[in-house]
C-alpha positions as CSV (number, residue, x, y, z in Angstrom):
1,M,-10.9,-31.4,-3.9
2,E,-12.1,-31.1,-7.5
3,V,-10.2,-28.7,-9.7
4,D,-11.8,-27.4,-12.8
5,R,-9.0,-27.6,-15.4
6,D,-11.1,-25.9,-18.1
7,L,-11.4,-22.8,-15.9
8,F,-7.6,-22.6,-15.6
9,L,-7.2,-23.0,-19.3
10,R,-9.8,-20.3,-20.1
11,R,-8.2,-17.9,-17.6
12,R,-4.8,-18.5,-19.1
13,A,-6.0,-18.0,-22.6
14,A,-7.6,-14.7,-21.5
15,L,-4.2,-13.4,-20.3
16,P,-2.4,-11.0,-22.6
17,K,1.1,-11.9,-24.0
18,F,4.2,-10.9,-22.1
19,S,5.0,-7.3,-22.8
20,Y,8.6,-6.1,-23.5
21,E,8.8,-4.6,-20.0
22,E,7.8,-7.9,-18.3
23,Q,10.3,-9.8,-20.4
24,V,13.1,-7.4,-19.3
25,V,12.2,-7.7,-15.6
26,L,12.0,-11.5,-15.9
27,L,15.4,-11.6,-17.5
28,F,17.0,-9.4,-14.8
29,A,15.3,-11.5,-12.1
30,L,16.6,-14.7,-13.5
31,V,20.1,-13.2,-13.8
32,L,19.9,-11.9,-10.2
33,I,18.8,-15.3,-8.9
34,T,21.5,-17.1,-10.8
35,L,24.2,-14.7,-9.5
36,W,22.9,-15.0,-5.9
37,F,22.9,-18.8,-6.0
38,T,26.3,-19.1,-7.6
39,A,28.1,-16.4,-5.6
40,S,28.7,-18.5,-2.5
41,P,30.7,-21.8,-2.5
42,I,28.7,-24.9,-3.3
43,N,30.6,-28.2,-2.6
44,A,33.7,-28.1,-4.9
45,F,32.5,-24.9,-6.7
46,P,34.2,-22.0,-5.0
47,G,31.6,-19.4,-6.2
48,W,32.2,-16.7,-8.7
49,T,32.9,-14.0,-6.2
50,A,36.0,-15.8,-4.8
51,H,37.8,-15.1,-8.1
52,T,36.2,-11.9,-9.5
53,A,35.0,-9.8,-6.6
54,P,35.8,-11.3,-3.1
55,R,34.3,-8.3,-1.2
56,M,31.0,-8.3,-3.1
57,D,28.1,-9.4,-1.0
58,I,24.4,-10.2,-1.7
59,G,23.3,-6.6,-1.4
60,S,25.7,-5.3,-4.0
61,I,24.7,-8.1,-6.3
62,G,21.1,-7.0,-5.9
63,M,21.9,-3.4,-6.6
64,M,24.0,-4.4,-9.6
65,C,20.9,-6.2,-11.1
66,T,18.3,-3.6,-10.0
67,L,19.8,-0.3,-11.0
68,P,19.9,-1.1,-14.8
69,L,16.1,-1.5,-14.7
70,F,16.0,2.3,-14.3
71,I,18.2,2.8,-17.4
72,V,16.8,0.2,-19.8
73,P,14.2,1.9,-22.0
74,C,10.6,0.8,-21.7
75,G,10.4,-0.3,-25.3
76,C,7.7,0.3,-27.8
77,T,5.0,1.3,-25.4
78,L,6.4,4.8,-24.9
79,P,3.9,7.5,-25.8
80,Q,4.2,8.7,-29.3
81,A,4.2,12.4,-30.3
82,R,0.8,13.6,-31.0
83,P,0.3,14.5,-34.7
84,N,-0.4,18.1,-35.5
85,P,-4.1,18.3,-36.2
86,N,-3.6,21.2,-38.5
87,P,-0.3,20.6,-40.4
88,N,-0.7,23.8,-42.6
89,P,-2.2,26.5,-40.4
90,T,-3.1,29.8,-42.0
91,P,-0.8,32.5,-40.8
92,K,-2.3,35.1,-38.5
93,P,-2.2,38.6,-40.0
94,K,0.5,40.8,-38.6
95,P,-0.5,44.0,-37.0
96,D,0.3,47.2,-39.0
97,P,3.4,48.7,-37.5
98,N,2.4,52.2,-38.6
99,P,-1.4,52.5,-38.2
100,T,-3.0,55.5,-39.7
101,P,-5.2,57.4,-37.2
102,T,-8.9,57.6,-38.0
103,P,-10.4,61.1,-37.8
104,N,-13.1,61.7,-35.2
105,P,-16.3,63.3,-36.6
């Protein structure tokens, strides 16, 4: 099967850069995978849960790494406050508290 390498390179070049949000999710995913893989005993390595949190299981590790994603701010793509289109509006005239009655002809 022939693969067009230039097509892949053009598609990759057309992709936007990683946003802040994508970088945060990638970081949390890598931390989560590392914690999952190192939690259980591997050969002579007893696993980090044996010393720090013996009752912690895979689900609680997942929750520990997922819940902060709801707390970490989104970054610089938050909507900015709209500027006031009329920074110095003319004040509306106040109604006269004691209006004088107009005579009827």
